[in-house]
KELUM-598293 format. One line per 3 residues: number of its first residue (from 1); for each residue x negated, y, z negated of C-alpha. Coordinates in steps of 0.05 Angstrom, whole numbers. Each point is the difference from the previous one (the first is absolute). Layout:
<kekes>
NUM) X/Y/Z | ...
</kekes>
This chain:
<kekes>
1) 0/0/0 | -28/68/19 | 5/65/-37
4) 47/28/54 | 53/-50/-21 | 13/41/-62
7) 49/58/3 | -31/37/-59 | -71/23/10
10) 0/19/-74 | -11/-74/-13 | -66/2/37
13) -33/67/-6 | -21/28/-68 | -30/67/-16
16) -68/-20/-27 | -14/71/-24 | 65/5/-40
19) -36/-18/-66 | -46/55/-21 | -20/-34/-65
22) -20/-72/-16 | 50/-34/-46 | -42/-27/-57
25) 57/-29/-42 | -4/-76/-12 | 65/-32/22
28) 31/-68/-10 | 26/-30/65 | 59/-34/32
31) -22/-59/42 | 31/1/70 | -9/-62/44
34) 3/14/76 | 13/-63/40 | -3/10/75
37) -38/-31/58 | -11/69/31 | -62/33/-30
40) 22/68/23 | 63/-5/-43 | -45/-11/-61
43) -40/63/17 | 61/44/14 | 37/-22/-63
46) -61/12/-44 | -11/69/30 | 74/18/-8
49) 2/-19/-74 | -71/15/-22 | 15/63/-40
52) 66/-25/-30 | 3/0/-77 | 61/-33/-33
55) 10/4/-75 | -71/24/-9 | -29/-59/39
58) -33/-3/68 | 9/-57/50 | -50/-55/9
61) 5/-37/67 | -10/-75/11 | -2/-26/71
64) 21/-66/31 | 3/-15/75 | 38/-65/-3
67) 49/-38/-43 | -55/-45/-28 | -43/60/-19
70) 60/31/-34 | 13/-63/-41 | -73/-1/-22
73) 4/73/-25 | 66/-14/-35 | -32/-59/-36
76) -56/45/-24 | 40/61/-21 | 70/-28/-16
79) 47/49/-33 | -53/55/0 | 21/15/71
82) 55/53/-1 | 21/2/73 | -10/-44/62
85) 6/35/68 | 12/-63/41 | 3/-11/75
88) 52/-53/18 | -31/-24/65 | -74/-19/-3
91) -30/-67/18 | 71/-26/6 | 68/33/8
94) 17/-9/-73 | -69/0/-33 | 19/59/-44
97) 61/-36/-26 | -44/-59/-21 | -41/49/-42
100) 64/25/-33 | 22/-72/-15 | -69/-16/-28
103) 2/61/-46 | 71/-10/-27 | 6/-76/-2
106) -69/-31/-7 | -32/55/-42 | 66/18/-34
109) -18/74/-2 | 59/48/-3 | -37/65/-13
112) -36/18/66 | 45/40/48 | 2/-19/73
115) 9/48/59 | 7/-39/66 | -26/33/63
118) 6/-24/72 | -15/27/68 | 52/-45/31
121) 71/18/-24 | 29/-65/26 | -38/-39/-54
124) 36/32/-58 | 12/-49/-58 | 71/-22/-14
127) 39/33/-56 | -3/-61/-47 | -76/1/4
130) -2/73/-22 | 43/-17/-60 | -31/-67/-18
133) -72/23/0 | 13/68/-32 | -27/42/58
136) 1/75/-13 | 2/27/70 | -3/-20/74
139) -26/49/52 | -23/-2/71 | -69/31/8
142) 27/53/48 | 49/28/-52 | -49/-2/-58
145) -26/72/2 | -47/26/-53 | 57/33/-38
148) 42/-63/0 | -61/-42/-18 | -14/46/-60
151) 72/-5/-22 | 0/-76/5 | -66/-6/-38
154) 23/46/-57 | 67/-34/-8 | -32/-69/3
157) -51/19/-53 | 56/24/-45 | 36/-66/10
160) -64/-39/-13 | -12/39/-64 | 71/-11/-25
163) -2/-75/14 | -68/-5/-33 | 26/37/-61
166) 60/-46/-4 | -44/-61/5 | -49/27/-51
169) 59/13/-46 | 25/-71/9 | -71/-26/-12
172) -5/42/-64 | 67/-26/-25 | -21/-71/16
175) -63/7/-40 | 37/28/-60 | 53/-55/4
178) -53/-52/10 | -38/28/-60 | 62/-1/-43
181) 15/-72/18 | -71/-23/-13 | -14/40/-63
184) -34/-58/-35 | -54/-5/54 | -69/27/-12
187) 7/58/50 | 70/22/-17 | -22/68/-26
190) -44/10/62 | 55/-21/47 | 51/45/-33
193) -45/61/0 | -20/-10/73 | 73/-4/17
196) 13/66/-37 | -54/35/42 | 27/-29/65
199) 72/18/-17 | -15/72/-20 | -42/9/64
202) 58/-28/41 | 50/46/-33 | -43/60/16
205) -17/-23/71 | -74/-8/-17 | -51/-55/12
208) 0/-51/-57 | -62/27/-35 | -5/14/-74
211) -11/-31/-68 | 34/-12/-67 | -41/13/-63
214) 10/-11/-75 | -40/-4/-63 | -31/-70/-3
217) 21/-14/-71 | 72/-3/21 | -6/-51/55
220) -70/-28/11 | -40/-39/-52 | -54/53/-8
223) -30/25/-64 | -2/73/22 | 60/46/12
226) -25/27/66 | 43/11/62 | 0/-59/47
229) 29/-13/70 | 57/-50/-9 | 21/-4/73
232) -16/35/65 | 13/2/75 | -41/22/59
235) -73/18/-10 | 9/-2/-76 | 17/-74/-3
238) -71/-21/-16 | 1/38/-66 | 56/-40/-33
241) -17/-17/-73 | -59/48/3 | -10/65/-39
244) 27/59/38 | -70/32/-4 | -26/-53/49
247) 40/33/56 | -52/57/-3 | 52/52/18
250) 2/56/-52 | 66/28/26 | 37/-67/-9
253) -30/-12/-69 | 17/71/-23 | 71/-3/27
256) 16/-69/-30 | -29/18/-68 | 38/65/-1
259) 65/-36/18 | -9/-49/-57 | -19/57/-47
262) 58/47/16 | 48/-59/10 | 32/32/61
265) -2/-2/76 | -52/41/37 | 16/24/71
268) -57/29/42 | -2/14/75 | -50/-57/11
271) 25/-50/-50 | 53/-18/-51 | -10/-34/-67
274) 64/-30/-28 | 10/-16/-73 | 35/-65/-21
277) 21/-11/-72 | 44/-54/-30 | 2/-19/-74
280) -71/25/-9 | -29/-35/61 | -27/56/44
283) -36/4/66 | -20/50/53 | 13/-11/75
286) -48/37/45 | 23/8/73 | -37/36/57
289) 43/53/31 | -7/32/69 | 55/51/-13
292) 33/35/-58 | 61/-36/-27 | 68/31/9
295) 49/9/-57 | 41/-59/27 | -63/-44/2
298) -14/16/-73 | 71/-16/-20 | -3/-66/37
301) -65/-17/-36 | 31/17/-68 | 56/-49/13
304) -47/-53/25 | -49/7/-58 | 56/-4/-52
307) 22/-64/33 | -68/-34/3 | -20/21/-70
310) 42/-57/-28 | -35/-47/49 | -68/25/-23
313) 20/-13/-73 | 24/-70/18 | -64/-16/37
316) -41/24/-60 | 42/-40/-49 | -6/-64/41
319) -75/12/5 | -2/4/-76 | 42/-64/-5
322) -50/-35/45 | -56/25/-44 | 37/-26/-61
325) 5/-68/34 | -72/-5/23 | -41/49/-41
328) -17/1/-74 | 31/62/-31 | -57/12/-49
331) -65/-11/40 | 30/12/70 | -35/-64/22
334) 39/-53/39 | 41/-43/-47 | 10/-75/-4
337) 49/-1/59 | -49/37/44 | -58/-44/-24
340) 39/-61/24 | 15/36/66 | -75/14/9
343) -16/-73/-14 | 51/-18/54 | -40/41/52
346) -61/-40/20 | -28/57/43 | -17/36/-66
349) -49/-55/-18 | -15/-35/66 | -65/-29/-25
352) -23/-65/-31 | -29/40/-58 | 64/34/-23
355) 19/-6/-73 | 62/19/-41 | -9/19/-73
358) 42/13/-62 | -32/40/-56 | 33/-3/-69
361) -18/50/-54 | -10/-39/-65 | 38/21/-63
364) 34/58/36 | 60/-5/-48 | -47/18/-57
367) -17/65/35 | 74/16/9 | 15/-18/-73
370) -61/35/-29 | -7/63/43 | 70/6/28
373) 32/-14/67 | -23/67/29 | -72/-20/-11
376) 15/-68/31 | 29/34/62 | -61/46/5
379) -45/-61/-4 | 37/-34/57 | -7/62/43
382) -73/4/-17 | -10/-73/21 | 37/14/66
385) -45/60/13 | -62/-40/-16 | 21/-54/50
388) 13/53/53 | -68/32/-10 | -40/-65/-5
391) 30/-35/61 | 12/31/69 | 64/-5/40
394) -19/-69/27 | 16/-28/-69 | 75/2/-11
397) 19/19/-71 | 66/-9/-38 | 30/-3/-68
400) 36/-66/-7 | 35/19/-65 | -15/16/-72
403) -76/-3/-9 | -15/-42/62 | -32/29/63
406) -6/-35/68 | -56/7/52 | -10/-28/70
409) -67/5/36 | -66/-33/17 | -22/-50/-52
412) -69/32/-5 | 33/66/-18 | 48/-34/-48
415) -49/-47/-35 | 7/-11/-75 | -66/35/-11
418) 21/61/39 | 68/3/-34 | -30/-6/-69
421) -47/58/17 | 60/43/18 | 30/-11/-69
424) -65/3/-39 | 4/74/-18 | 56/30/-42
427) 61/35/26 | 26/69/-18 | 73/-1/-19
430) 23/69/-24 | -40/15/-63 | -24/-71/-6
433) -60/-37/28 | 19/-73/5 | -45/-60/16
436) 37/-59/29 | -12/-72/17 | 34/-35/58
439) 17/-70/23 | -5/-14/75 | 35/-51/44
442) -27/-9/71 | 24/-36/62 | -39/-7/66
445) 50/12/56 | -36/-28/61 | 31/1/69
448) 59/-45/-13 | 66/38/2 | 34/-3/-68
451) 62/34/-30 | -15/58/-46 | 43/-28/-57
454) -38/-66/4 | -67/35/-3 | 22/42/-59
457) 21/-63/-37 | -69/-31/11 | -36/62/-25
460) 44/-1/-61 | -19/-72/-13 | -74/20/4
463) 13/59/-46 | 34/-44/-52 | -57/-49/4
466) -50/57/-10 | 36/20/-64 | -15/-69/-28
469) -72/2/24 | -45/11/-61 | -66/6/39
472) 22/49/55 | 54/53/10 | 16/-22/71
475) 24/-61/38 | 7/-17/74 | 61/-37/23
478) -12/-73/18 | 51/-48/31 | -6/-48/-58
481) 23/55/-48 | 64/8/39 | 9/-76/4
484) -7/-4/-76 | 48/57/-10 | 50/-30/48
487) -6/-68/-35 | 11/34/-67 | 62/36/24
490) 28/-63/31 | -12/-39/-65 | 34/54/-41
493) 59/-2/47 | 4/-76/-5 | -6/3/-75
496) 55/52/-5 | 46/-41/44 | -14/-66/-35
499) 11/31/-68 | 66/30/23 | 20/-70/25
502) -20/-30/-68 | -54/-45/30 | -51/15/-55
505) -7/-53/-54 | -21/1/-73 | -43/-60/-20
508) -24/-18/-69 | -67/-26/-27 | 4/-31/-69
511) -44/25/-57 | -21/-49/-55 | -23/0/-72
514) -73/-22/3 | 5/-42/-64 | 65/-38/15
517) 1/13/75 | 75/11/-7 | 31/51/48
520) 11/66/-36 | 19/42/58 | -10/14/74
523) -21/56/46 | 47/22/55 | -37/4/66
526) 28/32/63 | -1/-42/64 | 14/23/72
529) 19/-57/47 | -28/5/71 | 29/-43/54
532) -67/-4/36 | -49/-15/-56 | 39/-22/-61
535) -9/58/-48 | -34/68/5 | -50/11/-56
538) 19/50/-55 | -69/29/8 | 24/23/69
541) 72/22/-11 | -2/29/-71 | -47/58/21
544) 46/12/60 | 60/3/-46 | -36/49/-45
547) -24/42/59 | 71/6/28 | 33/10/-68
550) 42/-63/11 | -31/-29/-63 | 49/39/-43
553) 60/-35/30 | -35/-67/2 | -23/8/-72
556) 72/14/-22 | 23/-63/35 | -56/-41/-34
559) 24/25/-68 | 71/-19/16 | -21/-69/25
562) -44/-12/-61 | 55/18/-49 | 49/-44/37
565) -49/-58/-4 | -13/13/-74 | 74/-8/-13
568) 2/-64/42 | -59/-27/-40 | 37/16/-65
571) 62/-36/25 | -42/-61/18 | -32/-4/-69
574) -64/38/13 | 18/65/-34 | -68/4/-34
577) -37/11/66 | -20/69/24 | -7/27/72
580) -55/49/17 | 5/48/60 | -50/50/28
583) 17/75/0 | -28/49/51 | -20/72/-15
586) 53/23/49 | 53/-32/-44 | -26/39/-60
589) 5/64/40 | 74/-14/12 | 36/42/-52
592) 55/-53/-5 | -49/-57/-13 | 11/-7/-75
595) 75/5/8 | -1/-52/56 | -38/-51/-43
598) 47/9/-58 | 61/-3/44 | -20/-65/34
601) -15/-33/-68 | 68/20/-25 | 35/-22/64
604) -27/-72/-6 | 4/0/-77 | -73/-20/-6
607) -45/-1/-61 | -46/60/15 | -59/-36/-31
610) 5/-54/54 | -15/51/54 | -74/18/3
613) -25/58/42 | -70/-7/27 | -41/61/18
616) -70/5/28 | -54/46/-28 | 1/40/65
619) 73/16/-12 | -15/27/-70 | -60/41/24
622) 40/30/58 | 55/32/-42 | -18/-15/-73
625) 50/43/-36 | 59/-19/44 | -16/-74/-9
628) -12/4/-75 | 65/38/-12 | 40/-49/42
631) -30/-62/-33 | 12/27/-70 | 73/12/16
634) 7/-70/29 | -39/-31/-58 | 49/31/-49
637) 56/-31/40 | -33/-68/-10 | -35/-13/66
640) -67/-35/-3 | -61/34/32 | -63/-33/30
643) -60/30/34 | -20/-38/62 | -70/-10/30
646) -31/28/-63 | -73/18/7 | 2/15/76
649) 20/72/-5 | -54/30/-44 | 48/5/-59
652) 3/61/-45 | 3/-23/-72 | 36/63/-21
655) 58/-15/47 | -1/-74/-19 | 12/19/-73
658) 60/43/20 | 35/-54/41 | 54/-41/-36
661) -28/-67/24 | 18/-72/-18 | -49/-37/44
664) -66/7/38 | -9/-40/65 | -72/-22/15
667) -10/10/74 | -14/-63/42 | -67/29/24
670) -26/-6/-72 | 29/-70/-8 | -36/-22/64
673) -65/20/-33 | 8/-58/-49 | -48/-56/21
676) -30/-57/-40 | -60/21/-42 | 12/75/9
679) 39/50/-41 | 52/49/29 | -17/63/-37
682) 56/45/26 | 54/-53/-11 | -25/-10/-71
685) -1/76/-12 | 72/8/24 | 25/-56/-44
688) -37/27/-60 | 27/71/14 | 71/-28/5
691) -7/-36/-66 | -28/63/-33 | 60/40/26
694) 49/-53/-22 | 20/-17/71 | 13/-67/32
697) -47/-18/58 | 16/-39/63 | -50/-25/51
700) 19/4/75 | -24/-46/55 | -17/-61/-44
703) -12/-57/50 | -50/-45/-37 | 4/-36/-66
706) -68/29/-23 | 28/70/11 | 60/-15/-44
709) -44/-31/-54 | -48/58/0 | 56/52/-5
712) 31/-40/-57 | -67/-2/-35 | -5/76/7
715) 67/7/-35 | 42/16/62 | 74/-15/-14
718) 31/-14/68 | -17/-16/72 | 30/-5/70
721) -29/-31/61 | 1/-59/48 | -27/-46/-55
724) 69/4/-33 | 47/20/56 | 3/36/67
727) 51/55/15 | 67/-30/19 | 70/23/19
730) 52/0/-56 | 34/-61/29 | -64/-40/-14
733) -14/33/-67 | 58/-32/-36 | -19/-73/16
736) -72/17/-17 | 19/25/-70 | 45/-60/-14
739) -55/-48/20 | -50/31/-49 | -1/-37/-67
742) 24/44/-56 | 21/56/46 | 74/-6/-13
745) 27/48/-50 | 67/18/-28 | 41/54/34
</kekes>
């Protein structure tokens, strides 16, 4: 097409001397894409529009000479292109329409405006194409004079700006709605604040560029109360969660600080700083402005800000709720829940040398009791600060609860030696300087994926083992520890179930007078049947019953069973025989113990003297006053008292004199010392001591005739052991008693 084809020479010739001064102002631009296979059309269009400024922006021209070139440029620039001046007929009769279809359908871009141009009027697109593809205008090249071209460009730019504003507004609303529906996510505050900037910019017809700031103490977990960027859009997005000073723009810093200080909006020709306040949660929204706001704009902002203030408050409150769920309120470290979450994330410790640690402050309750809870809290904060300063961010720290802290990191960094060094020096807690000792449980994580709760359980097992370790204050987890713990828990569960099902049995081992060898009593012995191996040893299950506290209920049942059997013995003509039962320290700690013993004796109408309570020296030494008071009360009621395993517990003579005893039992270990030609010094001493104190003595574990003879020679009164009879169920005890010569007595 030649220049003479145009009716308006104004489109072609420009007065090059019309500008006496060089325009030095820096403009933003509108991108205009010219798509035409005629190079002259590109030149003429550029010359005709070169000095046009619309809404304080110049035009920037992009050139494509075919449909394929146009698609490539659209892929690169997208919605940044404001207008496309598009030739319909190029390499094919409808090549331009293919570009339109590509833009609207494949790229799904609704913002760029399209002005179709053709030099062949007969190729005009049909009406439905104009509507379906949102084409702004259709002109033949002969009718598109400079004036008409200017008019089309200006109106299309306005349309583009309006559509862009609407879409920005929709995007801003979507971000706020999305933020509100995902408030519990980590970036909910960021998402909400970014949405606020975008929405305000859209309302004002500006580019989405600005930031929301607030004092860190109200939202972020920072120690200082400086002003931080909570959310941003545009070039400011990289400063989110950073101090506002890092922006290195004194005007922005000054305006934001002044807004928060005066607690009011600030409107300037170049910017606006909007104040948000709801229930004490305040923020400042800085937005770049290219024009001064009108009165209507300010009113619209007031309405919008009052609406989103509630949303800002909600975002803040949900952020605080998340902190409450995953952060320790006192030390601001992650809490137990977050510690488990961190253990669930293997990328935090993706190394064979990773280690998880629990550190327990010893005797922390004494600090709370002696110095007060405030001092205890200050100590915990001091420990948290020490951990933060001693270990870098690669080591994850947390407060698991109470006086226990958790750490995850390289095992070299978290070695027992290194950890003990951290706690070697004292801590300042308010006005107090407090030295502390710690116990440490450690678990090597390795590369195998494990659940956080399972790992925490294993570190706890190691920590509990460390508390029992006399030589060291630390313990590494080992699989056999867990196996033993699991076995222990399973055994306790089985014991509890079998006791509830009344599967436990009370057997009896006769006790004899050493002179006449007549039965004078019996000891009640607990038996636990096991379908697999006959019976489980009392040495195994009694400690488990004591550990679990089940011994209190089992002991009460043993007392009931013993009194019932005493009554049955009386009815069978053996009313002179006593039954001895062992009592645990846990039973003495039961406030109802004395009343329970008396009640069961009364219920079965037993002679109290035929019930003998056996206690070990360790029981007495554990809670001496409780035991002494209880035994005195029961002794006054008529119950007989014996001390079992005498001589094995490093007896205190002072306590021995205070106990209301009837009988001393010589432990089987001292009876086993009796061999022909040798004397058993300890057994002799115990018998002599018993005689001096006016107590009867009974020897346990007598299995050989020479042992019985020796104990009789020493002056021992009674004995029990396999030499005379083995333990037996009550159903076998009756026939045994009737078969013994002289054992029958009158009821």
